N, C-alpha and C positions, 0 to 999 in steps of 0.2 A: 870651889865654885867658880866658873869664869865670869869676869865681869860684863856688864851688858856692853854689847860693843857700840862704836859711832862711827857714823857717816859723817866726816867734815866736807863742808862744801863751800870751796872758797870760790866766790861769784862776782861779777861786776862787770862794768864795761873795760873795754880794750884799755891796755897800759894801766890800770889802775892799782897794779901791785899785787894782783891776787896770786899769780904764778911764781914770782918772786917767794912771797911767804909761804904758800902752799908747799912748795917742794922744800924749804927749810923746815917747815913745820913736821914735813913726813919724816924727813931724814932724821931731825931731833930725835922723833918719838917711835922711829923703827916701822913705820907704818906704809902700806902699798900705797903708792901716789899715780893717781891717774890725769893727766893732761889732755884736754880735747883737741889741743893743736895738734900733738904728738900722733894721739889716736887716729886722728882726720888723715894725717899724711901716711899712718902707716896702712890705714884702709884703701887709700890712695894708691899705695904701690911706692911713695917717694920718701926719700929721706928726710930725717927731721927739718935739717937745715936748708932744704931745697925752698927757695923764692918761688912762691904762686902770687903774683898779685892780681889774682883774678878778681873782676868787677864782682859787686854786691849781688850774691846769690847766683852766681856763676861759677864754672870751673869746678874746682874742689869745694866751692861754698856754696853749692846748691842746698835748697833745702832738704832733698833727700840724702844727700849726704850728711848734711848735720844731724838729721834726725838718726840715721845709721850709727852717726859716731856717738852721740849720747846714749843712744842704746846700749852701744858695744861698752861704753863706760860703766853703765847699771851691770852688766852681764859679770865684766871684771870685777866689779866691786861685790857683787853676790858672791861669785867664787871664792874672794880672798876671805869674806866674813865667813862662808861654810867651811873653810879651810882653817878656822880657828882664830883668824887674826882679831885683835881689838880692837880695830879700827881700819876706816880707808879715807884717805882724802881724794875728793874728786875737785878739779879744777877746770872751769869753763864760766862762759859767760851766766850761764842759765838766765837769760831775759826773759824769758816766758815763765807765767805762773803753772802751766802745764808741765813744763821740764822740772820744776822743782817739786810738784807734786806726786811725778813720778818717783823721785828720789824718796819723797815721805812714805809711798806704798811701800816701795821695798825695804824701807826700814820697818815700818810696822811689820811685812811679813816676815823677816826675819829677826824680830825682837830687839833690833838696834834703834838708837836714839839719833836723829839726825841734827846737825848742827850747821845753820847756814851763816858763813861769814861774808858779809857783802863790805868789798873792798871798793873805796873812792878815794880819789884827789881832786885837785882844783885842773881846770881846764888848762891853765899855765904849766903845770906839773906833767899834765897827758903829753902835750906838746913836746917838753922837753925830753920826756923817756921815747916818744915816738922817734924822735931826731936820733936818740943814742940808739936805737934798736935797727932804724935803718942802716946805720954803718956797723952793725956788728954780725961778723959772717958766722955767729954760733947762734943767732937768734932764729928762734922756731916757729914765731908767731909772724904772718903776715899783715898785721894791724898797720893799717895807715889812718891819716887824718880823717879823710873822708869817710872811712867805715866807722869810725868813732862818730864821727857825727849822724851818721845813719844810725849808730846803735843808741846814740844818746836819746834820739825821737820815738825809738820803737822799744826800750827796755822798759819793762812791767815791774814798778816798784813792788817789792815783795808785801804787799799789803796782808796777803792771805796768809804770812807766817806769823803765828803766836810770838811774842816777846821771848819766851824762853828758847826759842829754837833760833833765834836772829842776832847775830852780833855784829854791829855795825864799826868799821875800821875805817880812820883815815889815814892813809898809807904814806902820807906824809911825814909820820911819826918816824923815829928811830927803827928800825926793823927789828933790833933786840927788845925795845921797849915792848913794840907789837905781837912778838913771839910768848912773850911773858904775860900777855893779855889771858884770862881765864878764859880759855877755849875747851872746857870741858862741858858735856852736854848735862 
């Protein structure tokens, strides 16, 4: 009998460490990994590492393309789960409750368990990570300090999620220790 599949959602503010952890988590477990920055740039027809310092809600960051990005991630997750994978990893801000609810509805429809992993770190660490990212030619994210400030103001805390669906991680801990956390739904 096939185990109940799991949709792992690594989410939080930019530079919170979610992509770093999500990608490694997926690789360690052999799970499909879908990153919102990569999906967005693919939908826009540009290379993942092409810099797009568009303003807030402009260019490839319009609300319409953002909605299409997250919808595409759900389609990719559904296809993977219907093809028999034991889980998928979604990596994005999921900054509004409605987006998280869409993941929960998909999980329910497919008989999967959702587990939301909220990644967070201090503002000082965020600044440090954003500075490193700005100088990394292989960085996919276009996140910058002004976007972090806006996201911090608008991010809806996941109060709608029951405790059994939510794991909070301080990503300033050692990555290996974080990956050993019990992330089984």
